[in-house]
N, CA, C and O atoms as a GROMACS GRO file, in nm:
protein
  392
    1MET      N    1   3.100 -10.956   2.443
    1MET     CA    2   3.158 -10.880   2.552
    1MET      C    3   3.235 -10.759   2.499
    1MET      O    4   3.221 -10.648   2.550
    2LYS      N    5   3.317 -10.782   2.394
    2LYS     CA    6   3.392 -10.671   2.336
    2LYS      C    7   3.296 -10.568   2.275
    2LYS      O    8   3.317 -10.447   2.287
    3PHE      N    9   3.194 -10.617   2.211
    3PHE     CA   10   3.099 -10.528   2.145
    3PHE      C   11   3.027 -10.438   2.245
    3PHE      O   12   3.004 -10.321   2.214
    4THR      N   13   2.993 -10.487   2.360
    4THR     CA   14   2.923 -10.406   2.461
    4THR      C   15   3.016 -10.299   2.517
    4THR      O   16   2.972 -10.187   2.544
    5LYS      N   17   3.144 -10.332   2.536
    5LYS     CA   18   3.240 -10.232   2.584
    5LYS      C   19   3.262 -10.122   2.480
    5LYS      O   20   3.267 -10.004   2.514
    6ILE      N   21   3.275 -10.162   2.355
    6ILE     CA   22   3.294 -10.064   2.247
    6ILE      C   23   3.170  -9.976   2.234
    6ILE      O   24   3.182  -9.855   2.215
    7ALA      N   25   3.053 -10.035   2.243
    7ALA     CA   26   2.929  -9.958   2.234
    7ALA      C   27   2.915  -9.861   2.351
    7ALA      O   28   2.868  -9.749   2.333
    8ALA      N   29   2.956  -9.903   2.470
    8ALA     CA   30   2.948  -9.816   2.588
    8ALA      C   31   3.044  -9.699   2.576
    8ALA      O   32   3.008  -9.585   2.608
    9VAL      N   33   3.167  -9.726   2.530
    9VAL     CA   34   3.266  -9.619   2.512
    9VAL      C   35   3.220  -9.522   2.404
    9VAL      O   36   3.235  -9.400   2.418
   10ALA      N   37   3.164  -9.575   2.296
   10ALA     CA   38   3.116  -9.488   2.188
   10ALA      C   39   2.998  -9.403   2.236
   10ALA      O   40   2.989  -9.286   2.199
   11ALA      N   41   2.910  -9.459   2.316
   11ALA     CA   42   2.796  -9.382   2.368
   11ALA      C   43   2.842  -9.271   2.461
   11ALA      O   44   2.789  -9.160   2.456
   12VAL      N   45   2.942  -9.299   2.546
   12VAL     CA   46   2.995  -9.196   2.637
   12VAL      C   47   3.064  -9.086   2.557
   12VAL      O   48   3.048  -8.968   2.588
   13ALA      N   49   3.140  -9.123   2.455
   13ALA     CA   50   3.210  -9.024   2.373
   13ALA      C   51   3.110  -8.937   2.297
   13ALA      O   52   3.128  -8.816   2.285
   14LEU      N   53   3.004  -8.999   2.246
   14LEU     CA   54   2.902  -8.924   2.173
   14LEU      C   55   2.828  -8.829   2.266
   14LEU      O   56   2.801  -8.714   2.229
   15ALA      N   57   2.795  -8.873   2.385
   15ALA     CA   58   2.725  -8.789   2.482
   15ALA      C   59   2.814  -8.673   2.527
   15ALA      O   60   2.766  -8.562   2.548
   16GLY      N   61   2.943  -8.699   2.542
   16GLY     CA   62   3.036  -8.594   2.584
   16GLY      C   63   3.056  -8.488   2.477
   16GLY      O   64   3.069  -8.370   2.508
   17SER      N   65   3.057  -8.531   2.352
   17SER     CA   66   3.077  -8.433   2.245
   17SER      C   67   2.952  -8.350   2.218
   17SER      O   68   2.963  -8.236   2.173
   18LEU      N   69   2.836  -8.403   2.246
   18LEU     CA   70   2.713  -8.327   2.225
   18LEU      C   71   2.692  -8.221   2.332
   18LEU      O   72   2.626  -8.120   2.308
   19GLY      N   73   2.748  -8.243   2.450
   19GLY     CA   74   2.727  -8.151   2.560
   19GLY      C   75   2.822  -8.032   2.561
   19GLY      O   76   2.801  -7.939   2.638
   20THR      N   77   2.926  -8.031   2.479
   20THR     CA   78   3.023  -7.922   2.480
   20THR      C   79   2.969  -7.801   2.405
   20THR      O   80   2.888  -7.814   2.313
   21ALA      N   81   3.015  -7.684   2.446
   21ALA     CA   82   2.972  -7.560   2.381
   21ALA      C   83   3.065  -7.527   2.265
   21ALA      O   84   3.184  -7.561   2.268
   22ASN      N   85   3.012  -7.460   2.164
   22ASN     CA   86   3.090  -7.418   2.049
   22ASN      C   87   3.120  -7.269   2.065
   22ASN      O   88   3.027  -7.189   2.078
   23ALA      N   89   3.248  -7.232   2.063
   23ALA     CA   90   3.286  -7.093   2.085
   23ALA      C   91   3.254  -7.005   1.964
   23ALA      O   92   3.222  -6.887   1.982
   24ALA      N   93   3.260  -7.057   1.846
   24ALA     CA   94   3.234  -6.979   1.725
   24ALA      C   95   3.090  -7.001   1.680
   24ALA      O   96   3.035  -7.110   1.699
   25PRO      N   97   3.028  -6.899   1.621
   25PRO     CA   98   2.893  -6.919   1.570
   25PRO      C   99   2.894  -7.017   1.453
   25PRO      O  100   2.994  -7.029   1.381
   26LEU      N  101   2.784  -7.085   1.434
   26LEU     CA  102   2.777  -7.186   1.329
   26LEU      C  103   2.787  -7.126   1.190
   26LEU      O  104   2.831  -7.192   1.096
   27SER      N  105   2.745  -6.998   1.175
   27SER     CA  106   2.749  -6.935   1.043
   27SER      C  107   2.890  -6.890   1.004
   27SER      O  108   2.914  -6.860   0.888
   28GLY      N  109   2.982  -6.885   1.099
   28GLY     CA  110   3.119  -6.842   1.069
   28GLY      C  111   3.143  -6.699   1.113
   28GLY      O  112   3.050  -6.619   1.119
   29LEU      N  113   3.268  -6.667   1.142
   29LEU     CA  114   3.302  -6.533   1.190
   29LEU      C  115   3.313  -6.431   1.079
   29LEU      O  116   3.298  -6.312   1.104
   30ALA      N  117   3.339  -6.474   0.957
   30ALA     CA  118   3.361  -6.379   0.848
   30ALA      C  119   3.234  -6.304   0.810
   30ALA      O  120   3.241  -6.192   0.760
   31LYS      N  121   3.119  -6.364   0.833
   31LYS     CA  122   2.994  -6.301   0.792
   31LYS      C  123   2.938  -6.205   0.896
   31LYS      O  124   2.865  -6.113   0.861
   32ALA      N  125   2.972  -6.225   1.023
   32ALA     CA  126   2.914  -6.145   1.131
   32ALA      C  127   3.003  -6.025   1.162
   32ALA      O  128   3.125  -6.039   1.164
   33PRO      N  129   2.944  -5.907   1.186
   33PRO     CA  130   3.023  -5.793   1.230
   33PRO      C  131   3.084  -5.820   1.367
   33PRO      O  132   3.039  -5.909   1.440
   34ALA      N  133   3.185  -5.742   1.402
   34ALA     CA  134   3.257  -5.766   1.526
   34ALA      C  135   3.168  -5.752   1.649
   34ALA      O  136   3.181  -5.830   1.743
   35ALA      N  137   3.078  -5.655   1.650
   35ALA     CA  138   2.992  -5.634   1.767
   35ALA      C  139   2.897  -5.751   1.786
   35ALA      O  140   2.872  -5.792   1.899
   36GLU      N  141   2.844  -5.805   1.678
   36GLU     CA  142   2.752  -5.917   1.690
   36GLU      C  143   2.825  -6.046   1.722
   36GLU      O  144   2.766  -6.136   1.783
   37ALA      N  145   2.949  -6.058   1.684
   37ALA     CA  146   3.026  -6.179   1.710
   37ALA      C  147   3.081  -6.180   1.852
   37ALA      O  148   3.134  -6.282   1.896
   38GLY      N  149   3.070  -6.068   1.924
   38GLY     CA  150   3.120  -6.062   2.060
   38GLY      C  151   3.267  -6.031   2.070
   38GLY      O  152   3.327  -6.052   2.175
   39ILE      N  153   3.327  -5.980   1.964
   39ILE     CA  154   3.469  -5.945   1.965
   39ILE      C  155   3.482  -5.797   1.999
   39ILE      O  156   3.423  -5.712   1.932
   40VAL      N  157   3.558  -5.767   2.102
   40VAL     CA  158   3.579  -5.630   2.145
   40VAL      C  159   3.728  -5.601   2.137
   40VAL      O  160   3.808  -5.669   2.201
   41GLU      N  161   3.765  -5.499   2.059
   41GLU     CA  162   3.906  -5.463   2.047
   41GLU      C  163   3.944  -5.376   2.166
   41GLU      O  164   3.880  -5.275   2.193
   42VAL      N  165   4.048  -5.416   2.236
   42VAL     CA  166   4.096  -5.340   2.350
   42VAL      C  167   4.225  -5.270   2.311
   42VAL      O  168   4.287  -5.303   2.210
   43HIS      N  169   4.265  -5.173   2.392
   43HIS     CA  170   4.388  -5.100   2.362
   43HIS      C  171   4.507  -5.192   2.383
   43HIS      O  172   4.515  -5.264   2.483
   44ARG      N  173   4.597  -5.189   2.289
   44ARG     CA  174   4.716  -5.271   2.298
   44ARG      C  175   4.833  -5.194   2.241
   44ARG      O  176   4.818  -5.081   2.194
   45ARG      N  177   4.948  -5.255   2.244
   45ARG     CA  178   5.066  -5.190   2.189
   45ARG      C  179   5.056  -5.187   2.038
   45ARG      O  180   5.016  -5.285   1.975
   46HIS      N  181   5.092  -5.072   1.978
   46HIS     CA  182   5.090  -5.060   1.832
   46HIS      C  183   5.197  -4.960   1.789
   46HIS      O  184   5.220  -4.860   1.856
   47GLN      N  185   5.261  -4.989   1.678
   47GLN     CA  186   5.369  -4.907   1.626
   47GLN      C  187   5.320  -4.797   1.533
   47GLN      O  188   5.395  -4.705   1.502
   48SER      N  189   5.195  -4.806   1.488
   48SER     CA  190   5.142  -4.706   1.396
   48SER      C  191   5.059  -4.604   1.473
   48SER      O  192   5.010  -4.634   1.582
   49CYS      N  193   5.044  -4.487   1.418
   49CYS     CA  194   4.970  -4.379   1.481
   49CYS      C  195   4.820  -4.408   1.471
   49CYS      O  196   4.768  -4.428   1.361
   50ARG      N  197   4.749  -4.410   1.585
   50ARG     CA  198   4.606  -4.439   1.589
   50ARG      C  199   4.533  -4.338   1.675
   50ARG      O  200   4.591  -4.278   1.765
   51LEU      N  201   4.405  -4.320   1.645
   51LEU     CA  202   4.322  -4.228   1.721
   51LEU      C  203   4.264  -4.301   1.841
   51LEU      O  204   4.194  -4.402   1.825
   52GLY      N  205   4.293  -4.252   1.960
   52GLY     CA  206   4.242  -4.311   2.083
   52GLY      C  207   4.159  -4.210   2.160
   52GLY      O  208   4.125  -4.104   2.108
   53MET      N  209   4.126  -4.243   2.283
   53MET     CA  210   4.044  -4.153   2.365
   53MET      C  211   4.117  -4.022   2.397
   53MET      O  212   4.053  -3.919   2.416
   54ALA      N  213   4.249  -4.026   2.402
   54ALA     CA  214   4.326  -3.908   2.434
   54ALA      C  215   4.392  -3.847   2.311
   54ALA      O  216   4.491  -3.775   2.324
   55GLY      N  217   4.340  -3.874   2.193
   55GLY     CA  218   4.394  -3.818   2.070
   55GLY      C  219   4.483  -3.916   1.995
   55GLY      O  220   4.490  -4.034   2.030
   56TRP      N  221   4.550  -3.866   1.892
   56TRP     CA  222   4.636  -3.949   1.809
   56TRP      C  223   4.763  -3.984   1.886
   56TRP      O  224   4.825  -3.896   1.945
   57HIS      N  225   4.801  -4.112   1.886
   57HIS     CA  226   4.919  -4.156   1.959
   57HIS      C  227   4.964  -4.292   1.908
   57HIS      O  228   4.894  -4.359   1.832
   58LEU      N  229   5.084  -4.332   1.953
   58LEU     CA  230   5.130  -4.468   1.931
   58LEU      C  231   5.184  -4.520   2.063
   58LEU      O  232   5.233  -4.442   2.145
   59THR      N  233   5.175  -4.650   2.084
   59THR     CA  234   5.216  -4.712   2.210
   59THR      C  235   5.316  -4.823   2.177
   59THR      O  236   5.275  -4.937   2.152
   60PRO      N  237   5.447  -4.793   2.178
   60PRO     CA  238   5.545  -4.895   2.142
   60PRO      C  239   5.564  -5.003   2.249
   60PRO      O  240   5.591  -5.118   2.215
   61ARG      N  241   5.550  -4.967   2.377
   61ARG     CA  242   5.560  -5.065   2.486
   61ARG      C  243   5.472  -5.020   2.602
   61ARG      O  244   5.429  -4.905   2.607
   62ARG      N  245   5.445  -5.109   2.692
   62ARG     CA  246   5.352  -5.082   2.801
   62ARG      C  247   5.396  -4.961   2.884
   62ARG      O  248   5.512  -4.951   2.924
   63GLY      N  249   5.303  -4.871   2.908
   63GLY     CA  250   5.332  -4.754   2.990
   63GLY      C  251   5.388  -4.636   2.914
   63GLY      O  252   5.408  -4.529   2.973
   64VAL      N  253   5.414  -4.651   2.785
   64VAL     CA  254   5.471  -4.542   2.705
   64VAL      C  255   5.368  -4.499   2.602
   64VAL      O  256   5.317  -4.582   2.526
   65ARG      N  257   5.337  -4.369   2.600
   65ARG     CA  258   5.243  -4.314   2.502
   65ARG      C  259   5.311  -4.196   2.434
   65ARG      O  260   5.356  -4.104   2.500
   66ILE      N  261   5.318  -4.199   2.302
   66ILE     CA  262   5.384  -4.094   2.225
   66ILE      C  263   5.280  -4.029   2.136
   66ILE      O  264   5.216  -4.096   2.055
   67ALA      N  265   5.264  -3.898   2.150
   67ALA     CA  266   5.170  -3.823   2.066
   67ALA      C  267   5.223  -3.817   1.923
   67ALA      O  268   5.344  -3.802   1.902
   68CYS      N  269   5.135  -3.827   1.826
   68CYS     CA  270   5.176  -3.825   1.685
   68CYS      C  271   5.059  -3.780   1.599
   68CYS      O  272   4.950  -3.752   1.649
   69ARG      N  273   5.083  -3.773   1.470
   69ARG     CA  274   4.980  -3.744   1.370
   69ARG      C  275   4.991  -3.848   1.260
   69ARG      O  276   5.101  -3.896   1.231
   70PRO      N  277   4.881  -3.885   1.198
   70PRO     CA  278   4.891  -3.977   1.084
   70PRO      C  279   4.955  -3.905   0.966
   70PRO      O  280   4.960  -3.782   0.962
   71HIS      N  281   5.003  -3.983   0.871
   71HIS     CA  282   5.064  -3.924   0.752
   71HIS      C  283   4.962  -3.837   0.679
   71HIS      O  284   4.845  -3.873   0.667
   72GLY      N  285   5.009  -3.723   0.631
   72GLY     CA  286   4.921  -3.630   0.560
   72GLY      C  287   4.897  -3.671   0.416
   72GLY      O  288   4.973  -3.749   0.360
   73PRO      N  289   4.791  -3.620   0.357
   73PRO     CA  290   4.763  -3.650   0.217
   73PRO      C  291   4.864  -3.582   0.125
   73PRO      O  292   4.933  -3.488   0.165
   74ARG      N  293   4.872  -3.630   0.002
   74ARG     CA  294   4.967  -3.573  -0.094
   74ARG      C  295   4.916  -3.438  -0.143
   74ARG      O  296   4.795  -3.415  -0.149
   75GLY      N  297   5.007  -3.352  -0.177
   75GLY     CA  298   4.971  -3.222  -0.231
   75GLY      C  299   4.994  -3.110  -0.131
   75GLY      O  300   5.016  -3.135  -0.012
   76ALA      N  301   4.988  -2.988  -0.179
   76ALA     CA  302   5.011  -2.871  -0.094
   76ALA      C  303   4.879  -2.821  -0.037
   76ALA      O  304   4.772  -2.849  -0.091
   77GLY      N  305   4.887  -2.746   0.071
   77GLY     CA  306   4.769  -2.682   0.127
   77GLY      C  307   4.700  -2.758   0.239
   77GLY      O  308   4.600  -2.709   0.291
   78TRP      N  309   4.750  -2.874   0.278
   78TRP     CA  310   4.689  -2.950   0.386
   78TRP      C  311   4.751  -2.910   0.519
   78TRP      O  312   4.873  -2.904   0.530
   79ILE      N  313   4.668  -2.882   0.620
   79ILE     CA  314   4.716  -2.847   0.754
   79ILE      C  315   4.646  -2.937   0.856
   79ILE      O  316   4.535  -2.983   0.833
   80TRP      N  317   4.714  -2.961   0.969
   80TRP     CA  318   4.653  -3.038   1.077
   80TRP      C  319   4.562  -2.944   1.155
   80TRP      O  320   4.605  -2.836   1.197
   81ARG      N  321   4.437  -2.985   1.175
   81ARG     CA  322   4.340  -2.896   1.237
   81ARG      C  323   4.255  -2.972   1.338
   81ARG      O  324   4.225  -3.090   1.319
   82SER      N  325   4.217  -2.904   1.446
   82SER     CA  326   4.132  -2.963   1.549
   82SER      C  327   4.014  -2.871   1.572
   82SER      O  328   4.031  -2.752   1.601
   83GLU      N  329   3.893  -2.926   1.559
   83GLU     CA  330   3.771  -2.851   1.586
   83GLU      C  331   3.682  -2.936   1.676
   83GLU      O  332   3.612  -3.025   1.628
   84GLY      N  333   3.685  -2.909   1.805
   84GLY     CA  334   3.606  -2.989   1.898
   84GLY      C  335   3.654  -3.132   1.901
   84GLY      O  336   3.771  -3.158   1.931
   85LYS      N  337   3.565  -3.226   1.869
   85LYS     CA  338   3.603  -3.367   1.867
   85LYS      C  339   3.662  -3.409   1.733
   85LYS      O  340   3.707  -3.523   1.718
   86ARG      N  341   3.662  -3.320   1.636
   86ARG     CA  342   3.712  -3.354   1.503
   86ARG      C  343   3.857  -3.312   1.489
   86ARG      O  344   3.891  -3.195   1.508
   87HIS      N  345   3.943  -3.409   1.456
   87HIS     CA  346   4.085  -3.383   1.434
   87HIS      C  347   4.123  -3.446   1.301
   87HIS      O  348   4.077  -3.555   1.268
   88GLY      N  349   4.206  -3.379   1.227
   88GLY     CA  350   4.250  -3.438   1.101
   88GLY      C  351   4.313  -3.337   1.007
   88GLY      O  352   4.337  -3.222   1.045
   89TRP      N  353   4.339  -3.381   0.886
   89TRP     CA  354   4.399  -3.298   0.784
   89TRP      C  355   4.289  -3.220   0.713
   89TRP      O  356   4.187  -3.276   0.673
   90TYR      N  357   4.310  -3.089   0.698
   90TYR     CA  358   4.211  -3.000   0.638
   90TYR      C  359   4.276  -2.921   0.526
   90TYR      O  360   4.387  -2.870   0.541
   91SER      N  361   4.207  -2.911   0.414
   91SER     CA  362   4.256  -2.832   0.302
   91SER      C  363   4.188  -2.695   0.305
   91SER      O  364   4.068  -2.683   0.280
   92SER      N  365   4.266  -2.593   0.337
   92SER     CA  366   4.209  -2.457   0.342
   92SER      C  367   4.177  -2.407   0.201
   92SER      O  368   4.094  -2.318   0.184
   93ARG      N  369   4.243  -2.464   0.101
   93ARG     CA  370   4.217  -2.423  -0.037
   93ARG      C  371   4.082  -2.480  -0.086
   93ARG      O  372   4.002  -2.407  -0.147
   94ASN      N  373   4.057  -2.608  -0.060
   94ASN     CA  374   3.934  -2.672  -0.107
   94ASN      C  375   3.823  -2.675  -0.002
   94ASN      O  376   3.711  -2.716  -0.032
   95LYS      N  377   3.854  -2.630   0.121
   95LYS     CA  378   3.756  -2.627   0.231
   95LYS      C  379   3.697  -2.764   0.256
   95LYS      O  380   3.575  -2.780   0.261
   96ARG      N  381   3.783  -2.866   0.273
   96ARG     CA  382   3.733  -3.000   0.299
   96ARG      C  383   3.830  -3.075   0.389
   96ARG      O  384   3.949  -3.043   0.397
   97TRP      N  385   3.777  -3.176   0.457
   97TRP     CA  386   3.855  -3.262   0.544
   97TRP      C  387   3.901  -3.385   0.468
   97TRP      O  388   3.833  -3.429   0.374
   98HIS      N  389   4.014  -3.440   0.506
   98HIS     CA  390   4.063  -3.565   0.446
   98HIS      C  391   4.023  -3.680   0.536
   98HIS      O  392   4.053  -3.795   0.505
   0.00000   0.00000   0.00000
């Protein structure tokens, strides 16, 4: 009698565990790129200067957007420059973008 109850409970538990979905891929998240893994980064609060749809900014709290620039490279001759969709530090001496 005890054995049949234990077998029935074990069968129900086994059937329940087989029917559940696994949220992570079996190969692991570290190997798959974010787009293939289904991870989408959304805009959130951040203390560092980041490039967004409306240009470089930081968002310390909800509803507040502060325009900024990332730290410039070391050395003289670097200027902040915007050309169409391209924004960044440009060296007029070496004619190159950072």
